[in-house]
N, C-alpha and C positions, 0 to 999 in steps of 0.2 A: 080676440086680444091684440095690443098695440103690435105691429111691425114693428121688430128691433134691427139697427143696422152696426154689425164689427168691421174695425178695419183688418185686413188682412196684409201687414207689410211683408216685403221681398228681407229674404236674408242674406247675410255676406257674410262670406269666410274672410275675415282679415288674413288669417294665414292657415294654410292645409296642409298637415303630413300624413304620411302614408307608412306607418311603422311596422306592418306586419298584415297576413292575412290566416283567417284561422282554420280548421277543418271543415268549417260549416260555409265557408267559402266567403265569409262578411269579412271586411277588412278595417282593421284596426288602426283608428287614425285618433290623431292629436290638431285641436281645430280651437281658435277665436271666433266666435261667431258672434254677429249683434244683427239688429235691426236697422232698416233704416224708412224714413217717412214715404216711402213711395210703395206704392201695393194697390194690392185690387181690395173689393168691397163687399161685403155678404150682409141681405139684408134676409129676417128669417122670422116666420110668426107660424104660429097652429094654424091645423089646419082641417077639412075632413077627410085629409088623404094626402100621401107624399110627393112631391113635386122639386123638380128642380128646374130652374132658365138660366142660361147662362148668358151674359149679353156684353157687352163691351169690344176692343178694339182686336182681343186676340179669342174670340169665342169661337169665331167659326173655326178653329186648329182643334176644339174639340169635340173630337167626332160623336163620341156615343155618349150623351148626357147620361145613359140610363145606368152605366154601366163606368164611369168616372171614380176616382181616389173617395168623394165625397158618400156618395152613393153606397159604395162597399163599406167604408169605415162607419155608416149609420145602422148598416144591416147587420156588423158585427157586433157593434155597441149595445143593440136590442137585445143580440144573445148572452152579453154579459150580466146588463142590469135586469133582463128577462121583462121588458117594459116598451111598446112600439110608439114610435115616434112620428107621430102624420104632422110632417111641417111642409110648407112651403119656403123654397129657396128660391132667391134669385142671387147670384153673382156676375158682380162687375169686373170682368176681365181685363184686368189693364199690364199685368207681366207678363214678358211673351214667354213661349213653351219651353222644356227641357232648356232653361236657360241658366242654372247655377243659381236661382236667387229661390230655389225652395217655394215656388209659389205654390204647388199644388199641395204638398207638408202644410204651409201655412194658410192656407185652405180649410182643411180638413180640423187644423188643430181650433180657428175661428169656430167652425159650424160645432164639433164638440165641446168645446166651451160655451156656447149659447144654447146649446143643448142640456147642457148642465145646469145653467142660470134658468131656462125658461122652464122645465120641468123641475126645478130644485130638487135635483138629483145628490146624493149622499154613495161616495164609493171608495172603498178602501185604496190608499195612493198605491198600494203594492201591485194592484188587479188594475187601475188605472193607466200607471206605467207599462204593466206586460203589454195591455192591450194597445197604445198609442206607440209600442216599438213596433209590434206585432204588423200595423198598417204600413209604417214608411218610419228610418232610422231619422230621418230631421223631424219626425213631429215631436218628440217629447222637447225639445228645445223651444219649437213654435209654438207648440201649448203653455208653458213654463212662462215664457216672453220676456227672459232677462238674459241680459248679455254675459255668456259664460264660456268656459275651455270646456270642450264637449269632446271626449273622450271614447274608447273601446269603438262601438259600431257605430253611436251616438246617443246609444243609454246610458252614459254616464255624466252627469251635467255638473258643473262648479261655479255657478253663479259667481263674477268677480264686483267688485267695488266699480261705481259710475266710471267710464272713461268719457275725454272730453268729446262732446256730442257735437263733431266738426262737420264741414261740408262734406257733401260727397254726389260725384257724377258716376254715374252709372252710366255703359255704353254697352250694344249688344247687335252682333252683326247681321241678327235676324236671321240665323242658321241653328233648326234645333239640333243637340247635341245631345244624345242617349247617354244616360250616367255611365249603365253596363259596358257600352264602347268604350270609353274613357278607361275605368277599370280596369277591365280587361287587358289590357296593354302598358299596368303597370308590372315591370320587371323587377326594378331594386326600390329597395326599402329604407326608410330616413331609419338610423341606428343612433341619430343625434338628437331629437325632438326637443324641440323650446319648451323651458320651462318657466311658466311664467309665476314668478314667485310673488313679488311686491304686488300686493292687492291694491293699492293707493299712490300707484306710480304718476309723476309729473307726466305731462303733456308731451315737454320736448324730449323726457327720459322713452316715453312709451313710442313716439313714434320710433327714436331711435335703436330700441327695441325692435319694432314693425321690420322695420327694415335689413334686418339680421334675418329675419324668417322669411316664409316661402310658401307656395302652392307646390306640393310637388309633383301636381297633375298640370302644371300651366305647359312644362316644355312637350308633354306627350300631346296637348290640344293644340297647340300651335304649330307641331309637327303635321298634325291629320289637318288643320283649318287656318291657311295662311292669313284669314282676316282678321282671328285676334289675335296675331302675333303684328298686323297691322294697326290695331287699336291701341295696343300696348306702346309701340314705338310713337305714335303719334301722342298718347298720352306724357310721354317722355318728355317731349317737347314744348308742355305748359307747365305752368310754376305748382307743381302738385308734391305734395311729400312722398306720397305713398302711390303707386301702380301697380294693380294687381289683377288677376283671374279671382273669381268667384266661387267655388265649386268645381265642379267638371265644366265648366264653362258653357254656353261662351259669352257670357256678360263680364265685363271686365270693369272697375273703377278706378277712381281717383280720389284722393283725398286732398280735402285744402283748407289752408288756415283764415282764409276772408272770401268773404261772399265775390268781390274783384276779380281774384283768382279762378274763383268758381266759375263765374260769368264768361270769364275772358277764354276758359276751356272751354266751354259748352260753344261758343261763338267761330273756334277754331275747328273745333269737330264737324260743325253745321255747316260753315264753309267747304266742306271736303266735299259736301253733296251726294255721300253715298247714302245708301237707305238702312242705316243703321237708325237701333230706336236709342234714343239718347234722354237721359230724364237726370234731373238734377233735386237736391233734398239735402238733409241730415241724417247722421248715425242717430238713432234712441237707444237708450239702454233700456225703456221698461218697456212694453207698451199695454 
């Protein structure tokens, strides 16, 4: 069978609010999430045995290839559909690890979509959704691939009308930040969540709306990792509309109206000669 290649994009939390914590220990969130045209690539084909190879600039940071999230997800999926998947997978790992960009979740989502397509599987949506969420809270969003308001623990998705696919600059301080470590430090909850009502808001109104929202984990991450604060301060000196941290960190982003502003900001950050990971691109509404 022909090898197929799939894009596995970075997800970005344009805002992220932590509303409460339930009895199972999951946090109740309210977040506007989108994708961008920066990410990993996955090639997959049928084979006579299951194998996974990881290459690319961040491949060496994924220590145990046989026990990574992709392998775990496939083995669980096999039990659900009662079928073995003998596939050869190659993951081109371009996104930093533990970066707040949902790279691992996006990888799993791309592989499961690929397997469903390759094997022409039919699975009830409720069973599929339950499986996706059981593997990781960001995976349902990454699987369905649409800009959405994400609520609950990541299990409630509300796709929204197209946002303006504005320019985005991603900056990561090259520090792995465990999600659990950041969420553990949440002491206060947001009792005034952002309500995204107008699904056809203009770009100008949307940016104003976005300015009034925030990432509730940002101050926690900045206190623990001063590099994040430095990145955000540097972005504030560029012609950016919004600068914020994505997810639990440490990747920060800036949104820009023009390519010139984007390039100027990239050059400013590069001129600092820090060993930061810096990538520019555009927001994607669909993948």
